[in-house]
N, C-alpha and C positions, 0 to 999 in steps of 0.2 A: 864068413862070419858075421861080421858088419851085416849082410845084406839079411839072413835070418831073421835079428833084431829089427832093420827099417819094413821087411815084411808084414812083419807081425804089428807095425802100427800102420801099414796102408792097409784102413779100414772105408770100404766106404758105405751108403747111405741104409745100404740094406741091410750089411752088419750091422749097426750101431743100432738100427731097430731092432733087431731081433735078440744084441742083446742088454737095453732098453728093456723090452718084454719080460725077459728071463727074471731080470736084479726086481722089476713088480711082480714077478710071480713069487718072485724066494723072498723079500720083505713084504710084499701088502706095502699097500696105496696109504698108511696108517704113519708108516714108519719112515718109509721115503724122505719126509720134508725132518725130521731130526736129526735122520743119518749125515745127508747134507749141512744141517746146522751145524753137527758135531763135529764135518769135516774141512769148514768152512773158520769154526773156532782156532782147532788146530793148524793148518794152514795162518792163520792169524799171530802165532802166537811161535811158528816155527819162523818169518818172517821178524815178526820181533825180534827174535834171540839172534838170528845174524843177523840188522840192523844193529842190535847192542853190540856186537862181538865189531864188526867194522868200523865202529864206533872207535872202539876203544882201541884197537890197531889203527885207527887214521890218529888220534891222541896222543897213542904213545909213538909214533914217529915225527913227532911234527918237529921244525927245527928248531935251535934255540931253547926248544924246554931241558929243564935239569933232567940229570939219568936219574933214576933212581934209586942207586949204588950211588952213589956221590953223597962224601962228606964231604961236611966241613970243615975248614984249616982254620 
C-alpha cells in the first residue's frame, strides 16, 4: 500500500514539465500568480494557526503554573 503512494510522488523532470504545461493551459498565464498568492496566504494562515495551538499547549503544561480549575480556599 505504501509503495503505491511513494510511487505516485516519484516524479521526474519530464512529468513535472507536463503537469506545469497542463496547469498553464487549464488556468491561463494571468490567473496562475493569483492562485499561487492565494495558496501562499492559506499556507501562512495554517502555519500561524498551528503555532498558536502549539503555543497554547506549551503554556498550559508549564511546570509551576496554577491549574485553571484550582479554587482558592
